[in-house]
N, C-alpha and C positions, 0 to 999 in steps of 0.2 A: 103515259107509258103505252108503248105499242104492245098489244097482247100477242102472245105466241101460242098458236094452237098446235097440238101435236100432229105429227104426220105419220101415217101408217107405214110409210116406206122405211122408217127407222125401226130396226129391231134392237133388242138388248145386246150390247156388245159382250164378247167373251173375254173380259178382263178378269181372269180367274184368280181367286185367292187360293192358290194351290195348297198352301200349308206345308208342314214338315214332311219330308220323305224319309223312308228307311232306305238308305243307299247301300244296298248289299253287293252291287256289282262293281267291278273294276274294269277299265278298258284293258283288253288283252292283246292289243295290237291289231293290225289290219289283217283281214281275212287273206290267207295265202293260197286260196283255191283258184288261181288263175287271174286274180285282179292285180293290175299294176298300178304304179303311182303316176301322178301327173308330171308335167314336164319339170317342175321344180322339186319334185319328190315329196311335197307336203301333203297333197290330196290324192287319194286313190282314184283310179279310173277303170271302168270295166263296161261290159254290156249288160250288167245286171239291172233289173227294174228297181224302181224306188217305191217304198212304202211311206205314207205320210199319216201321222197320228195327231188328231186335233181334239181339243175340248170345245165343244160347240154350244153356243147359246140357244140354238134351235134350228129349225129347218132352213131358215133363210141363210144362216151362216154356213151350214153344211153344204147346201146347194151351191152357194157362191164359191166356196173353196174347191169343191169337187169340179165344178165347171172350169175354174181357172187352171187347175192342175191338168185337166183333160185337154185344154187348149194348148198348154205348154207341151204335153206329151205328144200331141199330134204334130206340133211344130218341130219338136226335137227328135221325134222317132224313138223315144225312150218310154217304155211303159211305166206308168205310175198310178198307184191306187191310194185313195183316201179313206181312212177309217175314223169315224167319230167315236171317241171313247165315252163309255159310261162313267168311268172313274179314272180320269186322266193320270193323276199321280200314281195310283195303284197299278194301272196297266203299263205305264212307262217304267216304273220300278221293276215290275215283273219281267218285262222285255229285257231289261239290262241283266237282271239276275239269271235269266235263261240263256243269255248270250245271243239273243235274237231281237235286238231293239229295232224300232222303226228307223229309217234313214233320216227322216226329217220330222220334227214334232214341235208342238207348242211347249215352251219352257218359261216358267215364271222366274222373276228375279230372286225370290227367296229359295228357289231350288238350285239355282245356278252354281253357287259356290261348292255345294256338296258333290254334284256331278263333276265339276271341274276338278275338284280335289282328288277324286278317285280315278280320274282319267277316262271317264265314260263318254265325254263329249269332245268334239273337235273345236278348237279355237280357229275360226275361219274369218272373223270379222275384218281383219285387214286385207283379206283377199277380195272383198266385195268391190265390184266396180263403182257402186254408188255409196261407198263408205262415207264420204264427206257430206252426203246429202242428209244423213240422219241428224235429228236434233242432238246437240252435244250432251244434254242431260240424259237422253236415252242411251247413248253410247256409254256414258258413265255407269248407267244402271246395269249394263251387261259386260262390265270390265272387272276382271278379277286378277289381282297381282299384275297389273299393267297390261293384261291381255284382253283385247276386245273379242269376246267369244262368239256372239251371234247377233244377227240382224233383228232389231226391234220390229215386230210385225205391225203394230199400231199402238195407240195409247189413248188415255183419257186423263182429265184433270177434274178437280172439284170446283163447283161454282155455286152461287146462291140462286136458288129457283124460287120465284115469287108468284103466288096466285094473283093474277091481275084483278079479278073481280073483288076479292077480299081487300086487296090493296086500295082500290078506288073507293070501296065502301067505307074504309077507315079515314077517308079524306086525304090520302097520300097521293103524290104525284111523282113524276120522273125526278124532280129535284130532291125528293126524299129518299131515293135509293141510297143505302148506306155505303159510305166509303171508309169508315173507321169503326172501331168497337163501340164508342159512345153512341154513334148513330144507329148501329145495329141494335143495341140494347133499347134505344128509344123507340124504334119502329116495332121491335118485337113486343114491347109493352103496349103500344097502341093497337096491335093486331090481336092481342090476347083477349079472349072473351070466355064466358062460361062454355065449356066443352071444346075449346080450341086454344092452342098455344101459338105464340108468334112464330117460333122456330123449333123444328124437330130434326133430329139426325140420329144416326146409329151410335150405340154405346160402345164405341170401339176406336182404337188409335187411327184407323183408316178414315175417320171423320174428325175426331177430336184433334188429331195430329195437325190438322190445318191451322188450328188456333196456335199450336206450338210454333209452327213455321212463321205465323204472323207476328209472334212475339220475339222473333229472332232466334228461336231455339230449334231443336231437332234431337233425334235419338243418337245419331252418330255424326260427328263433325270432323272432317279431315282425318278420318280413320280412327278417331277416339270416341269412346262412349261419353255422351254428354246429357244423358236423360235427366240428371238431377240438377240441371242448371237453373239459375234464377229465372231465366226467361221461360222455361217450361213450367216452373211453379206458378209464375204469373198467369200463364195461359190456362192452366187447370183451375186456378183460383177464379178467374173470370168466368169460366164455364160453370163451375160449382155455384157461384153467386146467382147466376140466372136460372140454373136448375132449381135452386132453392126458392127464388121469388116467383117461379111458375111461368116465366115468359119463354124459357127454353125447356125442352123435354127430350128424353130419349124416345125414339120411335117405339121401342118395346114397352115403355111405361104407358104408352097410349093404346096398347093392344095391336100395334102394327108390326109387321115383320121387318120393315126397313123404312128409311125415310121417304121413299117414293110412295109407299102405300099410305103412310100417315098424311102426306101431302095430297095424294089423290082422293082420299076419303074426307079431306078438309078438316082433319084433326089438327093440322097446323097450316098456317098461312105461308110459311117459307120452309125450305129444307136446304140441306147441303148435300149435293149428290154429284156424280159424274154424268157424262153425256149419255150413258146407258139409260138414264131415266126417261129419255124421249121415247124409247121403244115400249117401256112399261106403261107410260101414261097413254101412249097411242092405243095400246091393246086393251087397257082396263078402264081408262077414263078419257075417251076420245074427245069429249066436249069440253074438257078443262082448258082454259086459256091461261097461259103463263109466260113469264119473262125470265130470261137468264141474265144474271149480272155477275161481275167479278166478285169474289169474296172480299169483304172489307179488309183494309189494311189494319195491322195491329201496331203495338209499340215498336216492333222491329221492321215494319214495312209490309209490302205485299207478300202473300204466302198462300200456297195451296199444295196439295199432294198430287202426284201423278201415278198412274198404274199402267203397267204394260207387260206384254209377254214378248219373247223372241222366238225365232225359228231356230230351234236347236238342231244340231247335226251329230249323229252318232260317230264316235271315234272308230268303231268297228264297221262302218258302212263301207262296202266294197266299191261304191261308186260315188265318192264325195264330190268329184268334179261335176257330175250331173246334178247332184244335190245343190251345189253352189249355184249352178245356172238356174235351177228351178227357184231358189230363194231370191235371186236377183229379179227374176220375172214376177214373183209374188209381191215384191217390195217396190216395184217400179211405180212411177207416178200414176199412170193410167190404171194399173191394177188396183192400187190402194184406193184410188177415187171410186172405182167400181165396188170394192168392198164396203166403202163408207156408204155408198148409196144403198147397197143391198142390206147391210145389217148394223150400220151405225158407228163404227169406230173412227177415230181421227187418224189420218195418215201420219206415219212416223218420219216422213221425209219432208224437208223444207220446201222442195220444188212443187209440192202439191198444195201448199198453204193458200195461195191466192185463189186457186180453183175451188178449194174447199170453202173458203170464206164466201165466195160468190154464190155457191150452192146453198150455204147455211148462214146467212147474215145474221140471223137471230140467235146463233149459237156461238158467236165469236168469242165470248168470254172464256169458253173452254179452251180454245186454241191460244188465246192471249196468255193463259196461265202457264203455257210451256216455257215462257221466258224466265220464270222464277220458281217453278215447281220443284219441290223436294220429292225424292222417291224413298219408299220405306227401306230400311237396312236390307242389304243383300248378303250379309255374311252367313256362313253355314251355321245353323241353329237359330237365326233370327226369327223364323216363323214361330218357334216355341216361345221365345221371349215375348213376342207381340201377343201371342195367344194368352199368356199369363197376364200381360198388361191389360188386355181387353177385359179379362175377368175382374180385375181390380177397378177398371173404369166404370163397370156397372154399378158400383157402390160409391162413385165419386161424391154424390150429394151428401153422404154421411161419413166420408172418409177424409183423411188429411192428405192433400196433394203431395206434400213434401215426402211423406212416408211412402206413398205409392211410387213416386219417382225414384226414391232411394232403392227400393226393391228392383225396379227396372234397371237402374244403373248397375247394381251388383250382377244381375243376370247378364246384362250386355257385356260387362267387363270379362266375363267368363268366356265369351266367344269372339270379342273384338281384339285384334292384334295377336 
């Protein structure tokens, strides 16, 4: 196994779990104070400056986005300012409610449907010059009622992160990197000792859901709620079995805030996390060597989850044409690679894949997951359903998986379709 030491250049990515929003605002049509439409009448155009609201992971991300927007502003001649939100969902919701939303902003998949439904955001996806360069699954993530609303700004998937030193101490080699559930259970058992479990991860759908995908399941399939499927039951049964035998553990049960902390403190020898873990480990555990591998396949094949935000555009923006131009600049190949180097996210466009792989050969498993990753449900109200699901998953070791999933199924059916 080739050890992977963390690099300080990687910061934690801002793949935000935004949660449910109180969507009190409705799009009231375009501002009529002198702003005109674009040539095709779809997008407004004016001399107005642009405001950009982001949810930042830290100084590295804020600086990178601010510098990029400033470069575009200098080139275009259009003033644009960036504001890093303290509470993005709240500030975005307040902006819409007050009739003064930012022109461009970070928007999560679980917030998209609500804003799309009340007319607050502009569907501009098909106007993008680089539309066909985005990964199809990311386009699907931001498509509501067959409308591609907004450009995915970056993304992450989940992979298996392995402590190289502990792996070798257990007598394991590259040949033992697990490729299926049986092998995962076997190496987890070999890595479990007093005071350390083989595998730890968050007590939430955003991690456990990867096992559901590997079983061939998922929460929503072809627009229908499928939470209580046999595949999902099998996945939760598998996780419950190994929580019970002590080879798997929730990070919170180990006294850690998330899987990366449990892994960094060597309370677990392996964890399931996204590529944002690189920044966390570089900052807090810089001497820890680790390897990133694809998540093992389950009975249904390969499976992982992906997480992303898009660049939202306000329906009331008086200068949507400039906003579109800015978004195309921010999602270009060169700019996305610059963002990746600055604070860690993977580019959302396929044309950047080869360059990203060359720069990050030891992280390829994250990008490989894009080919088969599932995204969390993006229907309006899905965030609340997942929040309730997470509360139930915390007690999985002592609960009936079928009963948990039946509750999720009922909740999903209330919002799907």
